[in-house]
N, C-alpha and C positions, 0 to 999 in steps of 0.2 A: 408452472412457475412463470411469473412475469419477467420479461427482459426489458432493459432500457436500451433502445437503439438510438444512436446519435448519427445523424446524417450531416456531413460536412462538405463544403465545396472541395473539388478535386485538389486545388492548390493547398488548402489547409490540411487535407488528409495527407498529401505528400510530405508536407513539413512535419506533421505529427509522426508519420511512419519513419522518416529519417531520424527523428529525435529518439525513437525507441532504441536505437543502437547505442546511444550515449550511456556511459556508466552513471550509476546513482551518485548524487551529490555527496561531498565529504565534509560538510561543516561539523563542528565539534559534537553537537547533540546527535546529528545523523551518524557520525562515526561511532559514537557509543552505541547507538541503536543498531548499527551494523554488527558490532561486536556481540551484542545481546542476541541478535537474530541468528548469528552463526553458532553461538554457544547453547542456545535453547533449541527446542525441537521445531522451531518455525521453518528452518531450511529443509526439513524432511518433506514438506509439502509445497513450499514457496521458493521462488528465486528472486534475488535482487542482484542485478548485474553488478559486478565488482566485488561481491561477497562470495565466500566459499560455500555456497549452497546452490544446489541444482534441482530442488524439488519441482515436480511437474503436476502433482495432484491438484494443488491449489493454484490460483492465478499468480503470474509473474507480477511482483509488486513494484518493479522499477517503473516509474512514471505512469502509474496505473490509475491515477485519480481516485485512489482508494478512499481518501477522506470525503469525497463527494458521495459515495454510494457503498458504504461498507456492507458486505453481506448481501448485496443485491437489494437492499432496502433504501428507500429515500431517507436521507439524513442531512442534518445541517452540516455545512462544510466547516467544521471546527474540530479542534483537538479533543474536546470532551466527547463528542459523538464517536470519534475514532477510538479513543481510549476505552470507552464503554464496550465497543465491539470487540476489541482485542482482549479485554479483561474477561468478558463473559458472553461469547457469541451465541450460546444456546438460549439465553434469556431474550436477546433481541430477535433471533430468528430460530425458533425451536426446530430441531431436526436437521439443521445444516451440517455440513461435513467438517467444520472447523472445531477441533476439540478445545476444551477448557485447558489452558496451560497456566498453572500458578506462576505469577510474576510478582516481584517486589514492586513497590511504587516507583522506585528509580528505574527499574527495567521497563516498566510500562511507559514511563515518560520518555525514555530513550527510544523505544520502538515507535511511539507516536511521533517523536521528532524525526525519525528516519522516514516514516511514511509521509509525514507532512512535507519534508524536504523533497521527496520524490514527487509529490503532488505539485509543489511549487515549481519544480523544474519542468513538469509536464505542461503547466499553464504557460510558462515563459516560452517553451518551445512551440506551443500551438497558438500563441498570440492571444490567449484568453485573459492575460493580465491587463 
């Protein structure tokens, strides 16, 4: 399995590391995404700080830059790529550990909004904007 390794200057890394302790953003769509995240099986494997989920099998999605690299694959940094990954991860990366979780269109949009908000917060905190 290929890994993406990012090397940052020590100062940027320190700023990123400190930002990891911040709670996930709470905008309206992100708040709805957090609700969906907590009510659906997402939290059994993943964590989003500030949500009532403490899964550790999958990655912590708080400020994870998930939209940049869903599933370990290179992907466009946009909501469509992220939504495609959440909706059907096995089609994009067969054999990965993320199960198919049936979601309504509204639930998918909310989860994409939560992940996008976390990604935006990560960019601000690391100076990537």
